[in-house]
Biotite code that builds the C-alpha atoms (Angstrom):
import biotite.structure as struc

atoms = struc.array([
    struc.Atom([-3.634, -26.035, 5.349], chain_id="A", res_id=1, res_name="UNK", atom_name="CA", element="C"),
    struc.Atom([-6.677, -27.482, 3.654], chain_id="A", res_id=2, res_name="UNK", atom_name="CA", element="C"),
    struc.Atom([-6.584, -29.191, 0.319], chain_id="A", res_id=3, res_name="UNK", atom_name="CA", element="C"),
    struc.Atom([-8.276, -26.201, -1.364], chain_id="A", res_id=4, res_name="UNK", atom_name="CA", element="C"),
    struc.Atom([-5.886, -23.636, 0.094], chain_id="A", res_id=5, res_name="UNK", atom_name="CA", element="C"),
    struc.Atom([-3.305, -21.947, -2.106], chain_id="A", res_id=6, res_name="UNK", atom_name="CA", element="C"),
    struc.Atom([0.345, -20.988, -1.889], chain_id="A", res_id=7, res_name="UNK", atom_name="CA", element="C"),
    struc.Atom([1.829, -18.043, -3.780], chain_id="A", res_id=8, res_name="UNK", atom_name="CA", element="C"),
    struc.Atom([5.591, -17.513, -3.853], chain_id="A", res_id=9, res_name="UNK", atom_name="CA", element="C"),
    struc.Atom([8.122, -15.210, -5.446], chain_id="A", res_id=10, res_name="UNK", atom_name="CA", element="C"),
    struc.Atom([11.581, -13.863, -4.668], chain_id="A", res_id=11, res_name="UNK", atom_name="CA", element="C"),
    struc.Atom([10.187, -11.778, -1.809], chain_id="A", res_id=12, res_name="UNK", atom_name="CA", element="C"),
    struc.Atom([8.415, -14.506, 0.107], chain_id="A", res_id=13, res_name="UNK", atom_name="CA", element="C"),
    struc.Atom([5.622, -17.013, 0.402], chain_id="A", res_id=14, res_name="UNK", atom_name="CA", element="C"),
    struc.Atom([1.929, -16.413, 1.062], chain_id="A", res_id=15, res_name="UNK", atom_name="CA", element="C"),
    struc.Atom([-0.432, -19.147, 2.262], chain_id="A", res_id=16, res_name="UNK", atom_name="CA", element="C"),
    struc.Atom([-4.099, -18.361, 1.676], chain_id="A", res_id=17, res_name="UNK", atom_name="CA", element="C"),
    struc.Atom([-7.293, -20.044, 2.708], chain_id="A", res_id=18, res_name="UNK", atom_name="CA", element="C"),
    struc.Atom([-9.299, -20.761, -0.427], chain_id="A", res_id=19, res_name="UNK", atom_name="CA", element="C"),
    struc.Atom([-12.257, -18.696, 0.788], chain_id="A", res_id=20, res_name="UNK", atom_name="CA", element="C"),
    struc.Atom([-10.250, -15.424, 0.834], chain_id="A", res_id=21, res_name="UNK", atom_name="CA", element="C"),
    struc.Atom([-8.301, -15.788, -2.421], chain_id="A", res_id=22, res_name="UNK", atom_name="CA", element="C"),
    struc.Atom([-10.645, -13.582, -4.481], chain_id="A", res_id=23, res_name="UNK", atom_name="CA", element="C"),
    struc.Atom([-10.533, -10.784, -1.891], chain_id="A", res_id=24, res_name="UNK", atom_name="CA", element="C"),
    struc.Atom([-6.736, -10.930, -1.582], chain_id="A", res_id=25, res_name="UNK", atom_name="CA", element="C"),
    struc.Atom([-6.241, -10.965, -5.354], chain_id="A", res_id=26, res_name="UNK", atom_name="CA", element="C"),
    struc.Atom([-8.608, -7.992, -5.765], chain_id="A", res_id=27, res_name="UNK", atom_name="CA", element="C"),
    struc.Atom([-6.600, -6.072, -3.148], chain_id="A", res_id=28, res_name="UNK", atom_name="CA", element="C"),
    struc.Atom([-3.335, -7.029, -4.866], chain_id="A", res_id=29, res_name="UNK", atom_name="CA", element="C"),
    struc.Atom([-4.656, -5.725, -8.197], chain_id="A", res_id=30, res_name="UNK", atom_name="CA", element="C"),
    struc.Atom([-5.710, -2.446, -6.566], chain_id="A", res_id=31, res_name="UNK", atom_name="CA", element="C"),
    struc.Atom([-2.267, -2.029, -5.008], chain_id="A", res_id=32, res_name="UNK", atom_name="CA", element="C"),
    struc.Atom([-0.598, -2.812, -8.326], chain_id="A", res_id=33, res_name="UNK", atom_name="CA", element="C"),
    struc.Atom([-2.770, -0.277, -10.171], chain_id="A", res_id=34, res_name="UNK", atom_name="CA", element="C"),
    struc.Atom([-2.094, 2.393, -7.546], chain_id="A", res_id=35, res_name="UNK", atom_name="CA", element="C"),
    struc.Atom([1.661, 1.801, -7.635], chain_id="A", res_id=36, res_name="UNK", atom_name="CA", element="C"),
    struc.Atom([1.684, 1.949, -11.446], chain_id="A", res_id=37, res_name="UNK", atom_name="CA", element="C"),
    struc.Atom([-0.165, 5.263, -11.329], chain_id="A", res_id=38, res_name="UNK", atom_name="CA", element="C"),
    struc.Atom([2.285, 6.608, -8.739], chain_id="A", res_id=39, res_name="UNK", atom_name="CA", element="C"),
    struc.Atom([5.184, 5.556, -10.974], chain_id="A", res_id=40, res_name="UNK", atom_name="CA", element="C"),
    struc.Atom([3.554, 7.197, -13.995], chain_id="A", res_id=41, res_name="UNK", atom_name="CA", element="C"),
    struc.Atom([3.167, 10.424, -12.020], chain_id="A", res_id=42, res_name="UNK", atom_name="CA", element="C"),
    struc.Atom([6.796, 10.231, -10.869], chain_id="A", res_id=43, res_name="UNK", atom_name="CA", element="C"),
    struc.Atom([7.921, 9.898, -14.494], chain_id="A", res_id=44, res_name="UNK", atom_name="CA", element="C"),
    struc.Atom([5.887, 13.012, -15.320], chain_id="A", res_id=45, res_name="UNK", atom_name="CA", element="C"),
    struc.Atom([7.494, 15.013, -12.506], chain_id="A", res_id=46, res_name="UNK", atom_name="CA", element="C"),
    struc.Atom([5.277, 14.522, -9.441], chain_id="A", res_id=47, res_name="UNK", atom_name="CA", element="C"),
    struc.Atom([7.583, 13.138, -6.759], chain_id="A", res_id=48, res_name="UNK", atom_name="CA", element="C"),
    struc.Atom([6.262, 10.556, -4.326], chain_id="A", res_id=49, res_name="UNK", atom_name="CA", element="C"),
    struc.Atom([7.043, 13.057, -1.573], chain_id="A", res_id=50, res_name="UNK", atom_name="CA", element="C"),
    struc.Atom([4.637, 15.504, -3.223], chain_id="A", res_id=51, res_name="UNK", atom_name="CA", element="C"),
    struc.Atom([2.037, 12.809, -3.972], chain_id="A", res_id=52, res_name="UNK", atom_name="CA", element="C"),
    struc.Atom([1.929, 11.746, -0.323], chain_id="A", res_id=53, res_name="UNK", atom_name="CA", element="C"),
    struc.Atom([2.066, 15.313, 1.049], chain_id="A", res_id=54, res_name="UNK", atom_name="CA", element="C"),
    struc.Atom([5.064, 14.203, 3.086], chain_id="A", res_id=55, res_name="UNK", atom_name="CA", element="C"),
    struc.Atom([5.906, 17.763, 4.201], chain_id="A", res_id=56, res_name="UNK", atom_name="CA", element="C"),
    struc.Atom([2.474, 17.988, 5.862], chain_id="A", res_id=57, res_name="UNK", atom_name="CA", element="C"),
    struc.Atom([3.193, 14.684, 7.580], chain_id="A", res_id=58, res_name="UNK", atom_name="CA", element="C"),
    struc.Atom([6.493, 16.007, 8.919], chain_id="A", res_id=59, res_name="UNK", atom_name="CA", element="C"),
    struc.Atom([4.808, 19.190, 10.171], chain_id="A", res_id=60, res_name="UNK", atom_name="CA", element="C"),
    struc.Atom([2.147, 17.213, 11.994], chain_id="A", res_id=61, res_name="UNK", atom_name="CA", element="C"),
    struc.Atom([4.776, 14.886, 13.432], chain_id="A", res_id=62, res_name="UNK", atom_name="CA", element="C"),
    struc.Atom([6.708, 17.893, 14.772], chain_id="A", res_id=63, res_name="UNK", atom_name="CA", element="C"),
    struc.Atom([3.588, 18.783, 16.756], chain_id="A", res_id=64, res_name="UNK", atom_name="CA", element="C"),
    struc.Atom([2.784, 15.174, 17.685], chain_id="A", res_id=65, res_name="UNK", atom_name="CA", element="C"),
    struc.Atom([5.791, 12.798, 17.758], chain_id="A", res_id=66, res_name="UNK", atom_name="CA", element="C"),
    struc.Atom([3.457, 9.792, 17.924], chain_id="A", res_id=67, res_name="UNK", atom_name="CA", element="C"),
    struc.Atom([1.967, 10.639, 14.508], chain_id="A", res_id=68, res_name="UNK", atom_name="CA", element="C"),
    struc.Atom([3.122, 8.053, 11.982], chain_id="A", res_id=69, res_name="UNK", atom_name="CA", element="C"),
    struc.Atom([3.411, 8.071, 8.218], chain_id="A", res_id=70, res_name="UNK", atom_name="CA", element="C"),
    struc.Atom([0.870, 5.215, 8.167], chain_id="A", res_id=71, res_name="UNK", atom_name="CA", element="C"),
    struc.Atom([-1.609, 7.412, 10.070], chain_id="A", res_id=72, res_name="UNK", atom_name="CA", element="C"),
    struc.Atom([-0.910, 10.234, 7.637], chain_id="A", res_id=73, res_name="UNK", atom_name="CA", element="C"),
    struc.Atom([-1.593, 8.032, 4.625], chain_id="A", res_id=74, res_name="UNK", atom_name="CA", element="C"),
    struc.Atom([-4.830, 6.807, 6.171], chain_id="A", res_id=75, res_name="UNK", atom_name="CA", element="C"),
    struc.Atom([-5.912, 10.350, 7.011], chain_id="A", res_id=76, res_name="UNK", atom_name="CA", element="C"),
    struc.Atom([-5.134, 11.672, 3.537], chain_id="A", res_id=77, res_name="UNK", atom_name="CA", element="C"),
    struc.Atom([-6.487, 8.692, 1.605], chain_id="A", res_id=78, res_name="UNK", atom_name="CA", element="C"),
    struc.Atom([-3.056, 7.574, 0.474], chain_id="A", res_id=79, res_name="UNK", atom_name="CA", element="C"),
    struc.Atom([-2.974, 4.152, 2.147], chain_id="A", res_id=80, res_name="UNK", atom_name="CA", element="C"),
    struc.Atom([-2.999, 1.762, -0.785], chain_id="A", res_id=81, res_name="UNK", atom_name="CA", element="C"),
    struc.Atom([-3.359, -1.567, 0.951], chain_id="A", res_id=82, res_name="UNK", atom_name="CA", element="C"),
    struc.Atom([-6.534, -0.783, 2.843], chain_id="A", res_id=83, res_name="UNK", atom_name="CA", element="C"),
])
């Protein structure tokens, strides 16, 4: 670790970041947070996460192709929040 590098920690773990990527990582973290808050808001208004992620379509595709993953499904449908 360099002297300009940063460490973030909470109950879930520790993250060591090179100083030159901190802004990018924090921007991604904010996007994930905003997306998760919106998902939670939609859940409170009646839209289940299963519906939001079109999970039934994922299961149907997986029945045809057992190698198809939920991660692939989220990427294909635009639901991957950390990318």
